[in-house]
Residue, then its C-alpha position, 0 to 999 in steps of 0.5 A: m763267699k769263701n771257697l776251698d782255696d781259702l780253707l786250704a790257705e788257713g791250714v787243715a792239717g789235723r783238722r776235721v772237715l765235714v764235706r757235704a757231697d752228692l753221692n746219690v748214684p743209681l744202683d742195680g742191687e749193690t752195683i753202681t750203674d753210673d758213678g759220675r757223681v762219685r767221680a765228681s766228688v773226688p777232686t775236692l776230697r783229694r785236695l783236702t786229704e793231701a793237705g792233711a785234713r781228716v775228712v768226714v763225708t756226709a751224703h744221701l742216696g735215694r729217698p729212704k723214709g727217715e729210717p735205716d733201709p739196707k737198700f739205700s746204704l752207702a756201702p757201695v759208694a764207700a767202696r767205689l770212693g775208696e777205689l777212686l781215692g786210692t785209700e780205704v774209706a771207713l763207713a759208719a753204721d749210722v749217721v751221727g750215733e756211736s758208730a759215727k763218733a767212733v769212725v770219725g774219732a779214729l781218723t788220722d791226718g789224710g783219712v776219709a770217713l763216710l757217714e751212713n745215708i744222712r736221710f736215714d735220720p728224719r731230721e735231715t729233711s724235716k720242715d721243722a727248723a728246730e729239728r734240722e738244727s738239732l741234726a746240724e748241731d750233731l754233725a758239727a759236734l762230730v768235727g769239733s771246735g776246730g772243724a770246718f764245713v765244705s759244701d760240695g754237693f751241688g745236686v742238693v743246694h736247692r734243698k733247705q736241709a740240715s746237712v746242706y743249709d743248717v750245718a753251714k750256720k754252725l761251722p766256718h763254711y766254704a764252697g767246694g770246687l764242684v759247687l763253685a764251678e757249677v755256680e760259675v757255669l750257671r752265671k755264664l748262662t744268665e749274665d753276659l750271654a753269648r748269643p744265639y742262646v739255644v735251650v733244649l728241653g726234654g724229659a717226661k713232664v711239662s709240669d716239672k719245667l713250668g717255671v724254667i720255661a716261663n723264665l727262659l722264654t724271656k732270655v733265649d733266642r730259640l727253644l727246642v722241645g723234645g721228649g715226653m713233654a713235646y706231646t703236650f705242646l703238639r696237642a696244644q697246637g691241635h695235633e692228635v698224639g695217640q697214646s703218647l704221654l700227655q698232660e691234659d691239665q697243662l694244655d692251657q699253660v702250654r698254649g700260653f707258652l706258645a703265645k708268649a714265644e710268638e710275642l717275644g720272637v722266640e723260635l720254639v721248635l717242636p719235633v716234626d716226626v716221631l718213632a711211634a710204638k704200640e707199647f712201652a718196651a725195649n723191643a716194641e714194634h715201631e714206625v716213623v710217623p709225622t707228628d700230625a699223623i700219630p696213630a690212635d693206638r701208638m705212642g711216641l717214644d723218640i723224635g724221628p730222623r727228620s726231627r733229629e736233623l732239624f734240631a741239629s740244624k737249630l743248634a749249629d749256629a748257637a753260641t750258648v746251649f743248655w740241654n736238660g732232658p732226653m729226647g726219648v726213652f734213651e734207656f732203650e737202644a731202639f729209642s736212643g737215637g734222638t738223644r744221641a743226635v742232640a748230644q752229638a750236635l753239642v759235641d760238634s758245636n763250637a758253642f759254650t755247651v752245658v748238659g744240665g745234669g740228671d738223665s741228660a748227664a746219664a745219657v751222655r755216659q750211657l751212649g758212650l759220648p766223650e764227656d770232654g766234648f761238652s763245656h760242662i756236665s752238671t751234677g745237679g739237674g734240679a738245682s740247675l733248673e731252679y737257678l735258671e728259673g730264677k729261684e734262690l738256692p738255699g745251700v748257696t745263699v747260706l755260704k754267703l753268711d758270716p757263721a758268727s753273726g748270721s749276717s751276709v758277707l761280701e762275696g770273694 
C-alpha cells in the first residue's frame, strides 16, 4: 500500500490533502487531560504542511448521537493542535457544510483546517453503505479533483466508517506515518516473534477480550491476567471474590480458557493477593488479602505486593511483551501500584515492549513513566486488540485497493 513518502514524492504543494486523524482525547470540560493522540498526529501533519500541502483534518471526539453537541466540539483540540504545530488551525463550524467549504477554501499552502466532529453527521457511522458513501463524496469534494487522502488515525481503522473506509475509495489514498508504524509493530507481534512472548491483559471485563484471549492462547508462552477481569478467572478456579467485579455469564468461557492454556502448555498467571476495599472510592479503607481469602464485604481494586513481584518476575526473561489494560483502578493513587509495577517491569526489560493503547497508554502518562522506556505505545487499543484477535481492519484493508478499480494492488 502506498504511504506518505509516496505522496510527498508525487508532490503536494498547493494540493488539498484530507487527513483522517485520531484526536479522540479525554476532556474535563474544555480541558484536554491527555493530549497523547494529538501529539501523535503531529509528525504526519507537519510533513505535509512543510511540503506545501493544504491540509484538511477530519476526526471524531466521543460518541455524539449523529448531531451537533457542544460538549463534543473539537474546539479544544484545534487550539492544542495549533500550539503543537506552531500555526493557527482553523476550525470549521460544521462537518461538510458551508463553514467547512469556506474554511477549506481559504487555506493557503502549508495551512491546516480542522473539520468539526465527523460524528456530528449521522452518515459517518451509518450501517447503510449508501449513506456512508454520500458523506465520503462530500468529504472528497472538499479537497477537489487534485486531492488525496491520508489515513493516519490508527485508533479507528477497525471501523468501517465514512471518513475511515469509504472516503479511501473516492480519492488516491496513502497510509500516514502513524498507521504505517502501528501496523509494522503489530506484525512484529504476529510474525517472526522473539520468544518468550508474554502478554499482560487487564481492564474491567473479560467479555471485552474474549476473541483476543482465544487467539493469543495459541501464540503466547505466558499470559498474565490482572485488573477487574482477573476476578472472573479466580472465581472460575473456585475462589470467592467478595464484591469484586465478576462476570458470572463468562465463567464457562473462562474455564475453557484455563483448560486450553493447560492443554497448550501456556503458563497462565493470576494475582495471588489483592488490595481489598469496602467501597469503590479513592480514599477507601483497604487491606492486602490473598486471592483465596477475599472477604465477602470487600472488593479487589488492585493487585497486591506479592502479585506485583510475581508479575515482574514473569516479565523479566521475556523477549516480546504486549500489555493491554491496567492492573487496578490506576486513576486512584492508592490503587495504582499494580499498574505502575507492570509498567516499570516493561521499562526495565530488554524485551520488545508494546503498550496496547487505551487505558494502558493513559496510565503510562498519568503515572509519569518515560514514554521512550517502551518500544512502542499504541494509539489504538481496540484496533490493536482486533488485529491480535486475527480480525481484518477495514481501514487498513481499503488502503490496499486501487481507487480507480476497487481491486487489490500489491503492497509496497
